[in-house]
C-alpha positions, 0 to 999 in steps of 0.5 A: 119129354118121354123115353121108354127104353127096352121095357118088358112086362108080363101077367104072371107067366104070360109075356105081354111086352118084350123090349119095347122102346118109344119116345115122345118129343115136346109138343108132339103127337105120336100114335101106338098102333097094332091089332087087339092084344098086341100090347098097346094098352099094356104099354100105356099102363106101364108108362102110367105105373099101373103095370110094373115093368120087369126090365127096362126104363121109363123116363119122363122129362129127364127123370127116371120114373120106372119104380114110381107109384101111379099117383106120383106120375099123375102129380108130375103131369103124366095123365092117361085117359083109359079105354072105355067109360071109366066114370063114377056113374052115381056122381054128378058130371061136375063132381067127376070133373072135380075128382080129376083135379085132386093133384091141383089143390085149389086150382080148379078151373071148370070153365076151361073144361066147359070151353072145350065141352059146353055139353058138360056144363049143361049136364053139370048136375046130372048123374054121369051114368045117365050121360050118352056114350059121347058125353061120357067120353067128353067127361073122361077127357075133361077129367084128365085135363082137370089134372093139368097134364104135361103129357096126355095119353089116350087109349082108344078114344074113338072106341064105340063112338058114331062116325060124327063123334069120332070126328068130334073127338079127333077135333078135340085132340087136335085142339088140345095139341094145338095148345102145346100139349104132347099126346101119345095116342093108342087108336084102332082107327089107324087112318085117323091116328096117322093123320093127326100124328107126327110119328107112329109105332106098331106093336105086334105080339108085344114087340115093336115091329115098325116105327117112323114118321106117320106119313112114311107108315101110311105109305108103307105097303105092309101097313096099308095092307094090314091096317088101311085096306 
């Protein structure tokens, strides 16, 4: 489904990624872990086309997309839910969702999103900026689903949420995956990320340090000491 091969990226003279490789199989959840500044978000942004790669290749469903524009990647079904609350605060909840379907022409299915998030239907006419943090996170995920992704990437979906909302967010991720959608997950909550994933990758200072089955990583003494306590 997704193959990232030896990518390098930089911000000016500052190296961000060096020889990073990962892959995601059809129907799989994989997590990308590491400390703040390790290069996790940069990796997602390279896959999305937001950050250019200086070396290496990115292939999606067998096609080389390394030089493709971000909008073309979204049209292919490669969709990212970014970190934070990247919404249009003055627009209604409904209009924010509809913007997510810009690649779908007339195939707008709000009711499917409302099945996942009934609260968004209740808040459909409300300005998105007045939603709670948890509701805005629902809106971010719902807007991404409106694009009918073939692969969904999450960047810190539980960031800033209460423990109850973290559980709810991961329940939604499990449900989305159960319906057949592969997911690449960047998440600071390492324990939860490894619980939902089939495999994991650990970045350190822009380099891939560890990778393997999620269960193996969870049992790895080095991982337990650094991330699980």
